Residue, then its C-alpha position, 0 to 999 in steps of 0.5 A: m679788754l679782757w671782754q675784748d679778748l673774750r668775744y675774739a677768742l670766741r669768734t676764733m672758736r666758732r670760725n675754726g669748728a672742727f679744731t675747737a670740737v677735738a680740742v674740747v673732747s680731747l681736754a673733756l676726757g683727760i679732765g673728765a677723767n682725772t676728775a673722775i678718779f678725784s672724787l672716788i679718792d676723795t670719798v675713800m680716802l679724804r673726805p673730813l666727817p661733818v662732826r665736831d673738831p674731826g682734825s682730833l679723831v683716831d683710828l685704833l688698829h691693831l696687826v698681827p703679823t701676817d695679816p693686814w692692819l685692821n680696826g677691831a677688838t672685843f667689847d672686853q677690850y673695848r671697855f678695858l680701853r675706854d676705862h684705863n687710857r688717860s690720852l683720849a676725851g672719849l672712846i667710841a665702840t660700833n659694828p656695822m650690821p644689816v638688819t631686817a624691818f618692814g621686810a627689808g634689809v637695812d645697813s644699821e650700826f650698833v653702838d653705844g651710849n658715847y657715840f653721838a656726844l663724842l662726835g659733837l652732833k644735834p638730833s633732827a628730831g626727838r633725842l639721841i643715844d646717850p649713856q643711860d641707853d647702855r645700861p643691862t636694863a635699858a629698853s632697845v632703841a633705834i636713831l633713824s638717818w635723814p634719808y631713811w626717816k624721808r624715804q620710810f616715814g616721809l618726815d613724819p615727826a610723829v615717828v619718835g617714840r614709835q615701836i618697830a620691829i626688828q628682826d621680830v624684836p621690839v625697838t623704840i624710835v627716840g630721834v633723828a640723825p642730823k640731815d647730813f651725817f650717815g655713819i663714821f665708815a666712808e664706805y657705808r652709809t647707815q640708815m639706822w642706829l641701834s643701842s648696844a643693849a639691842v643686840p643681846a635680844i636681837f642675836h641672842v648674845p650678851a655683846p657684840p662679838y667684834v666692834a670697830l673704835l674711834g676715839r678723840l684725842k684731848p686737847g694737847v695731846s699728840m698722836k705719838q704720846a696717844q699711841s704709847e699709852l694705848s699701845l701698852l694699854y692694848q698689849q694688857s688687854i690682850d694679856a687679860s683675855d683668852l687671846r693671850r694663849d694665840f701666838y699671833w695675838s702675843r706678837v700684836k702690834f698697834k698704831l693710831e691714825s687719823a679718822a678726820a675722813g672716818l673709819s674704813r671696813d674690813v675686807p677680809p682676807w685683805g684688810r681695810v676698803r681703804d688700804v684695799y683700793s688705795k693703791p690702786l686709786l692712786f696708780l690710776m690717778a697717776v695713769v689719768g694724769l698721763l692721758l692728761l698730759i697727752a691730751c695737753t701736749n696734743m693740744a700745744s702742738m695744735l695751737l703751734a700749728r695753728g700759731a705758725a700759720r697765724q704769725r702773719e696776723m700776730a704780726l700786723r697787729v704788732s705793726l698796728g701797735a698792739g704790745r706782745l705782753r698783749l698777744i700773750r694774753q690774747m693766746l692764753t685766753e683762747s687756751l684758757l677758754l678752751s680748757m674751760s669748754g673741756a672742763a665743762c664737758g669733763l664735769v659732765l663725764a666725771y659724774f657718770g664716770a664717778r658714779g659707774l666706778a663706784q658701782i663696779m666697787a659696789s659689786g665687790r664681796v663686801p657690798l661698797v655704798l660710796d657717796v660719790r659727789l660732786d662738792v666742792r672739793v671736786l670742783l675746786f680741783l676741776a677748776g684747778t686742773a682747767l687752769l693749769t691745763g689751759l696755761l701747760f698748752g697754752l703756753a708755748p703758743a703763747l710765747c711764740a706768738m711775743a716772739t713774732a718778728p713783723a717785717s719777716s713774717l709779713r714777707s713770709t709766704g709758704s713755710a719760710g715762716e716757719t723756724r726750724l727751732g718751731r718744727m722740731f719742737g712741734k716734733s717733739l711734742v708728738v715724740s712725748q706723746v708717744v713715750i707716755a702713751v708707751v707706758l700706759l698701754s704698758a701699764a695697760g697690758l700689765f693689769l689685763r695680764h694680771l687678771s688674766d692670771l688671776r682667772n686663769a690659776d689653777l684653784g684646785f676647783r672649776r668655777e663654771h657652771i655652779l650656782l650658790a645659794t646661802l640659806n639662814p636659819a637663825r630665826s625660822g625654828y629649825a634646829g639640831p637634828r630637825l634641821s640636819a633632816a631637812y637639809r638632806e631631804l633639800l639635798d635630794r630634791l635639789a639633785a633631782i631638778p632637770g639640768v643638776r649634775s650634783v649638789t652639796l654643802s659646806a660652811a665656806s664656799p671658794i673666796s667667799g671670805g667666810a673662814a674659820s681656822r684652828y691650831a692643830t696638834v698632829e702625832g708623831y709631829r713636833p714644830a720647831a717654832p710656833e706655827r699658823r692655824v690651819f684653815v677648816n671647811w665643813v662640808a657635805p657628801r659629794f662637795f669635791e665632786t660638784y666643786g671638780t677637786p680632784l680626790l687623791a687618796g682614801r675617800e670623801f665623806s658619806f652621811q655614816d660619816a656623821a655617826s661620829s663626826h670624827a673623819a677628817i678629809v686634809n688637803r696635799s699641802m696639809a698632808r705633806h707639811y705634817f706627814g712629808d711623803a708618808n701615807p696620811i690616810g689612818r693617821h690622827v690630827t687634833l684640832e684646837h677645842d676638839g678634844q677627840p681627834f680626827e681620823i684622816v680618810g682622804v686626801v684632795a688636791d689643793a684648792k684656794y678658798l681665802d686669797l686668790h693671790e695667795p698659795a693654798p692654805r693647810t687646809a682640814y675638811l670636816c664633816s657637816f653633819s653630826e649627831k647635833g645637827v649640821n652646821s653648814h648653810r651654803f648649797a652649791i649646785r653643779a649645772a649641766g649649763d647656765p647655772a643662773a637658769l636654776s634660780a628660780y627652781v631652787r628658790r622654790t625647792a627651798a621654800s617647800v622643804l624649809k618654809d620659814v627659812p629664806v635664801e639669804n644669797m644667791t649667786t654663781l661662783a664665777a660672779q663670787m670669784d669676780a667679786s673678789i678681784v673687783p681692784e684688779r678689775l678695776t684697774a685693768t679695765l680703766s688701764a686698757l680704756f686711758g691706753a686706748l684713748g691715749s693711742l687715739l690721741v696720739a693718733i691725733g696729734i700726729y695727724g694734726l701735726l702731719a696734715y699741718t705740714v703737708a699744708r705748709r710744704t705744698n709749694e716744696i711737695g709739687l717742687r719734687m713732683a715737677l723735677g720726677a718724684s713720684r707719688r710713691d716718694v711722697i707718701r714715703m718722705v711723709l711716713t718716714d717723718a712719722l716712724w722717725m717720731a714714733g720711733a724717737g717715742l718709742a727709743i724713749g718710752v720702752p725703758l721708761a715702761i719697763w722701769s714703771r713696771t717694776f715700780a707697779a710692781s713694788l707696789m701691787a703684789g702678784l704683777p707679772a713684771t718681768n714679762i715685757f710681751t705687752i710691751v712689744t705689743g704696745a710698741a707695735a700698735l703704736t707704731a701701727v697707730a702712727l702709720a695710719a695717723a700719716y697716711l691720710p696726709a700723705r695721700r693728700a700730699s701724693r695727690v698734689d698737682p705740681m702746677v696748682a702747688l708751684r703757685y700755692e702760697 
């Protein structure tokens, strides 16, 4: 029986090629988009680590007031928590940090000796890092990931015991990690694990300055019990350190979360990658769900129309003895076959779509390496979606088939076999498509407007025509006054390149993620309550000229300021906060860790260096050059034309002045700012795409329903024209039907779109939810889409020959 139903469904699909193609493409778009977004959600938020008992792993998070949740601690805090807790079977520390080996960057983790044992992993070759490797006298050792072992060493087992150079420091390879293990971070594919004992030799510091923590609960210990104990210990670890003097760290909050899906890297100043992308991805999941719902209603209306045309066929089958349940099974078989065909095509779209979205996410300020793959979990989601979709759009035609009355259906001609209820149900499906499309277009307009606002906001600097180049003199031999003299020469040489208007140097460039802060003490100012630190940036002469930040009072830095290095320039927010309307020039401010006060020599306009979404912070600018040398390494070159065209000249000039100092990174300021708003770009781009696809599906739905209606009403139209109706009257009649459906959809959809914008604004800060211009634009666009989709059936109806139509059956 089932095989017969399948064969008949395949013949029906082949016989109606155009219908099948439209159905499969519509479903492929809806199912593929849902699967692509789900695969990203699975990668970032859901996929469990390939380790022993991932469900007992916990993420140790802290929250400093006004900051997001982060996973991080000093190495001393890690030791304190590890040695004093009774809730955890073990605690590990890791610091993901790229290093250089074989002349290329390698994504590495510096880990303690408990790392692999706590995760329950076994080596593919050799051994893994163990507690013996934590001894101060232990040699530096490394573990390779299986893909890196294959790519770099061709799976050569003799690599175990081999010594390699990591940033000119000898390190011994002692083993290879399991084949399917890429580290504990969801967005960072580790290629090499290094023992923490290697940190002093490679980075010239006694221990990793900042580590992420991962623990495993003891059997029988609940999350609540562990959090209660660790919260107290975390506060004690702060009280035992210099952090206790920090007003904000003294009010830190602590919590545990499940780490079954691994840890998530920090994206300063917004927080963890998982938190940054979770809301946009979940919102996009809701959007693609609406897109799939439009596809389902579209398919349901098309199948209903086709089912009405097949009423006589169904009636004949019932008359010949077919049971009504057999008809339902036949109709559901056809709809499920269509949905499975759409899912098969959607699988291809999902594969390439997910990889394309992962590349967009990888272009952010913190590069994300996402292991997006269509594994069993994603395939199960795809199959479940296809099954639910097939049942959803196939149920109504199946029920209509069950309600078929053989005698009346066999006698029916023209539109007589179509009931008023059936016509109203078909139109209601189109109306529901319009409702959903209004919400989709409203969301698209909302996020596109938000993205435009971010890009066109008053930033306090000009983003166009600036090339950024970061140098790394750490292992070059240049230091102190020698490096300072070389940087001054490089500034002069870069300024001499044709097409360069201005050159400067700074510790932090706008929206780069780098930030320093200090507590400020200002003469004559007594705060009513403890205050946040001020943002501090070390800049060279011509900094404000190069970035286009207006100088409001006083002067810029000059190289003469390097003699004392105790001149400061403040932004307008800092001047107003501490001095009100008084003139701050000549006043003094003392910054944390600096005993001698700085004299304020200038005031500049506010500029955003941390976050495009937040107001500019109080900022103090200090001179990069001092008697001890220079502490800034980010060059900014303002070009007369395309800044990227200067890249080769800048590299050659830097190499001629500082032969052993590599240019670590080169980009434009515009690209750097775009990298800081990847979540907004991703959401806006996909919302616009899905809104356009939803409108297209609505057009297909309106066209299909009206084309079917015109075909069914051919004899009625012929009669009207025979009685004197003009072609314009017929076109008006068909277009009026389309406008009624679009109008009903807009009447429901516009209030729903307004509510959804308010809901979206409650989830994502900064959205312009009160602006309804995009809703009006979307409603007008959908009305135009409805009229365009209705025009072809209306035009076809107006050309009906009355004599032919009256004989039409």
